[in-house]
N, C-alpha and C positions, 0 to 999 in steps of 0.2 A: 558075667562080672556083677557082683552084688554091691550095692551101694552101702554106705555106712550111715548110721544115725547116732549122733553123740547126744546122750540123754542126761540132763541134770535132774535133781530131785526137788529141792526146795524152790517153790515158785512154779514148778512144772508138774511133777507128780504129786507133790505135797503142796496143797493150796495155801498153807500157812495162814489161814483165817477161818474163823468159826462158820462164817456164812459167805462162801464164795459167790461172787456176782457172775453167775454162769447159768445157761439154760439147762445144764445137767441137774438132775434131782436126786441122784443116788449117792450122795456124799456120805462117807463113813468116817468115823474118827477112831483111831487106834493108837494106844500108847506103845511106843517103840523105844526102849532103853531110856525112859524118862522124857522122851519127846512125843508130843501129840502130833500124829500125822493125819491130815485131812485129805482124803483121796476118793477117787471115783472108780468103781468097778468098770464103768464104761470106758474110761480112759485106759485103765489097765488092760482091758481086752484089746483095745486098739493097739497098744504097744506090743502085745503078744502077736497080733496079726502082722504088724510091721516086722517083727522078728522072724517071721516065716519067709519074708521077701528081702530082708536086708540084714546086715550085721549091726545089731543094736549094741552099743557100748556105753557102759556107765561112765559119765564124766562128771564126778561129783565128789565133794568132800566126805560124803558118806562112805566112799570106797567100799571095802568088803562088807560093811554093814548093810549096804544096799543088796548084796547077794544073799547074805545070811538072814537078814530080817525082812526086807521089803519084798523080795521075790516070793517067798512062801506066803506072806501076808496078802499080796495082790494077785497071786496065781500066775506069776510071770515065769517064763522059761528061764533057764540059766543064761545070763548075759555076762559077757566078759567086761573087765575093766579096761578103759582106754589107757589109763596110766594111774600111778599113785599121785596123790596131791603133793605139790611142792610149794610150801608157803614161806620158804626161806628168803626170797627176794620180794620185798613189798612193792617194788616198782615194776614187776613183771607179773602178768597173769598166767599162771601155770597152765590153765586150760588152753589158752592160745598156743603156748609152746607145744602142748600135746597134739593138738589138731594139726598144726603146721608140720610137725615131725612126721606124723602118719601120712599126710598129704604128699610130702616130699618123697617118701619111700614108695608110695602106691597111690597114683592119681585116680582114685575112685570117686564118683559123685558122693556127696554127703549132705545130710541134714544136720544142722547144729541147733539144738533146742536148749536155750538157756536164758532165763529172765534177766541175767546180768550182762548179756552180750553187748548192749548199747552203751554200757558204762565204760567200756574199754575201747578207745578210739582206734588203736593199732589193730586190734583183733577185728573190729567191724570193717575198717578200711581194707584189710587183707581179704576178708571173705567177699566183700562187695567188688573187689578187683578180679575175682575169679569168674570164669564164664557162667552165665546164669543157669545153664543146664547142668552145672557141676556142683554148685553149692547153694543151699537154701537155708538162710538164717531165720530162726524164729526167736524173737527177742523182746526185751522190755521197752515199752514205748514212751516212757516218761522223759527220756532224753532222745530227741530226734536227730538222726544223722543228716548229713548233707544230701544223701540220696535216699529215695524211698525204698523200703523193704517190702517183699511180697506178702509177708505174714508177721503177726506179732502177738505176744501174749500180754494181757493186762497185768499191772503190778499185783503181786500176791494172788494171782488167779491161775488155776491149772488149765490145761488144754481145753479148747473148744472143739466141737466136731469139725469145724472148717479147717483147723490146723491139721487134724488127722487126715482129712482128704488131701490137703496140699502135700503133706509128707508122703502119702501113698502115691501121689502123682509122680514123684521123683523115683519111686521104687519100681517103675515099669521095667527097668533094666534086668530085674532078677525075678525068676519064677519062684512061687512058694515052695518051701520044702515039704516033701510028702509026709515026713514024720514030725510035724510041728506039735501036734496035739499031745503026744506022750510026754513031752517036756514040760507041759503045763502042770501047775500045782493047784490044789484046792485053795480058794481064798480064805483068809483068816477071819476070825470074828472081829467085830468092830465094837468100840466103846462109845456110848452115846454122850459122854461128857468130856469135851475138849478141855485140856488143862494148860497147854503151853504150845510153843512153836519153836522150831529150830531155825536159826538164821545164820547162814554162812555161805559166801560165794564159792 
C-alpha cells in the first residue's frame, strides 16, 4: 500500500521570494509562462525520491502547467493531478474537498504539503482529527492552530531538509519502484534575474 503526497507549488516548490531564508544554497530562478519560479534542485530531487516510494499528486492551481512546465524544468517524473481546481465557491477550499474525497474512497496514509493549510480551519481540523500515522500536514505557521503540528514550512519559503526527512518517514509503507530513474527528466536551465512571483492558493 503506497502512501500519497499532495504537493502544492507556490510557497512549497516555488519559494516566491528572491532570497529564500533557507539553509539550501542551490536556488535557481526560471521564467515559466511569465512567472518567475524560485526553486531548489535539492528539493526537486527529494520530490523525485518520494515519488519512487509514494504516489505524489499535484494539488495546485498550476494544474497541468505543473506537468507541462515544472516537471521538465525540475527533472521530476510524471506526477498525476489530484484533481482540477474548483474556484467557484469562495466559501469552500477546493483542495480540502479533493483530499477528503480521495481519503473517503481509499484510506491510504498521506502527506499534505501546502503553505495555505493553516488558513482553512475546517481542513486543518479534519486532518488533525485523523490518526497521526495516517496523515501528516506540513503547513504555514503564521496562523497557529489549537493543536501543534509535527512540521511546518515558513511563509514564502520552500521545503527544508527536515521536512523531506519527515515526509520520507511516512513513506515506510511502500518500497521504492525499481524503474524510478527512467522517468526522470533533465533539469532545465535557470535565469539569474528574478522578475516576479505567482501567488494563488
